[in-house]
C-alpha positions in Angstrom: 1.0 11.2 -3.9 1.9 10.5 -0.2 5.4 10.1 0.7 7.2 11.0 3.8 10.0 13.5 4.8 12.2 12.5 7.6 12.0 15.0 10.5 14.0 13.2 13.2 15.3 9.9 14.3 16.6 7.8 17.1 18.4 4.5 17.1 16.5 1.7 18.8 18.9 -1.2 18.1 21.3 -2.7 15.6 18.7 -3.3 12.8 15.8 -1.2 13.7 15.5 2.5 14.2 12.4 4.8 14.8 11.9 8.1 13.0 9.2 10.6 12.8 8.0 11.5 9.3 5.7 13.9 7.7 3.1 12.7 5.2 3.4 14.7 2.0 0.6 14.6 -0.6 -3.1 13.3 -0.5 -2.9 9.7 -1.5 -3.4 8.5 2.0 -6.4 10.9 2.7 -8.7 10.6 4.5 -6.7 8.2 6.8 -3.7 10.6 6.8 -3.6 14.1 5.6 -0.8 16.2 4.1 1.4 17.5 7.0 0.4 14.6 9.5 3.2 13.2 11.4 3.7 9.5 11.8 6.4 7.2 13.5 8.2 4.9 11.2 9.7 1.8 12.9 12.5 0.7 10.2 13.3 -2.9 10.6 10.0 -3.8 12.3 9.4 -6.6 9.6 12.8 -8.0 10.0 11.3 -10.3 12.6 7.6 -10.0 12.0 5.1 -10.8 9.2 3.5 -8.2 7.2 -0.2 -8.1 7.8 -3.2 -7.0 5.9 -4.2 -3.5 7.3 -0.7 -2.5 8.3 0.6 1.0 7.3 3.9 0.5 5.7 6.8 2.5 4.4 8.3 1.4 1.0 11.3 2.2 -1.1 10.8 1.9 -4.7 13.8 1.9 -7.1 12.0 4.5 -9.3 11.7 7.2 -6.5 14.0 9.2 -4.3 11.7 9.4 -1.4 10.0 6.4 0.3 6.1 6.1 0.1 3.5 5.3 2.7 0.8 2.8 1.8 -1.7 0.4 3.4 -1.3 -3.4 3.0 -4.6 -4.5 1.5 -3.8 -8.1 0.6 -1.2 -10.6 1.6 0.2 -13.8 0.1 -2.6 -16.4 -0.2 -5.5 -13.8 -0.4 -7.7 -14.0 -3.3 -8.3 -10.9 -5.5 -9.9 -9.8 -8.6 -11.8 -7.1 -10.3 -15.5 -6.7 -10.6 -16.6 -4.8 -13.8 -19.4 -2.3 -13.4 -21.7 -1.3 -16.4 -19.9 2.1 -16.6 -16.6 0.4 -17.2 -15.2 1.1 -13.7 -13.9 -2.0 -11.9 -14.2 -2.5 -8.1 -11.4 -4.6 -6.4 -12.4 -7.8 -4.5 -10.2 -9.1 -1.8 -11.3 -12.5 -0.4 -14.7 -12.1 -2.1 -15.4 -8.6 -0.6 -15.4 -5.3 -2.3 -12.3 -3.5 -0.8 -13.2 -0.1 0.7 -11.0 2.7 2.0 -11.2 4.2 5.6 -14.1 6.3 4.7 -16.2 3.3 3.3 -15.8 4.2 -0.3 -14.9 1.4 -2.7 -11.7 1.5 -4.5 -12.3 2.2 -8.2 -10.1 1.2 -11.0 -10.1 2.3 -14.6 -7.5 2.5 -17.5 -4.0 1.5 -16.8 -4.7 0.9 -13.1 -7.4 -1.6 -14.0 -5.2 -3.3 -16.6 -2.3 -3.5 -14.2 -4.3 -5.4 -11.5 -6.2 -7.4 -14.2 -2.7 -8.7 -15.4 -1.6 -9.8 -12.0 -5.0 -11.4 -11.2 -4.9 -13.5 -14.5 -1.2 -14.4 -14.3 -1.4 -15.5 -10.7 -4.9 -17.0 -10.8 -6.4 -14.5 -8.6 -4.2 -15.3 -5.7 -1.6 -13.0 -4.2 1.8 -15.1 -4.6 4.3 -15.8 -1.8 6.5 -12.7 -1.0 4.1 -10.2 -2.7 1.6 -7.7 -1.4 -1.2 -5.5 -2.6 -0.4 -1.9 -1.5 -2.9 0.9 -1.9 -3.3 4.5 -0.8 -6.4 5.5 1.0 -7.7 7.7 -1.8 -10.4 5.5 -3.3 -9.8 7.0 -6.8 -6.1 6.0 -6.9 -2.6 6.9 -6.1 0.9 5.8 -6.7 0.3 2.2 -5.5 -0.2 -1.3 -6.7 -2.5 0.0 -9.3 0.5 1.7 -10.9 3.4 -0.4 -10.0 1.9 -3.8 -9.6 2.2 -6.2 -6.5 5.0 -5.3 -4.3 7.8 -7.6 -3.3 8.5 -8.0 0.5 11.9 -6.4 0.1 10.5 -3.0 -0.8 8.7 -2.8 2.5 11.1 -1.1 4.9 9.2 -0.1 7.9 5.9 0.1 9.8 4.3 3.4 10.2 1.9 4.5 13.1 -0.1 7.6 13.8 
């Protein structure tokens, strides 16, 4: 799982700060690899909208360290699962099969498939206001919305950049 370890930081204002962070784990591979360093701008979203494709840092109540993920769907986006004959499901966002940075489709099975299926059913296949679909870049899965569901805006604490 990709999380970050704070390496250094500098104050940039009263509500924002920038820090460098080291990616730990493989859930963001191939986009980010274990040991890569990113800049995290905390407070970036205090005055800006979270956008599809953003690389974000999140704080989950169940984890000591924050995690880094990609925003793959935003409020109002349509999403669902497309079941394949082998039982694997592909994720559709706005009618297109969602792929990682290497062009591999995200594959969902077991609990991850059930988790996203429940959200798709309960919300009529539309990402609700204040919620985001966050995924790692590993097509086969990671600690992401496939495990913890749609993420509330409040858990997104910063924007990361390479």
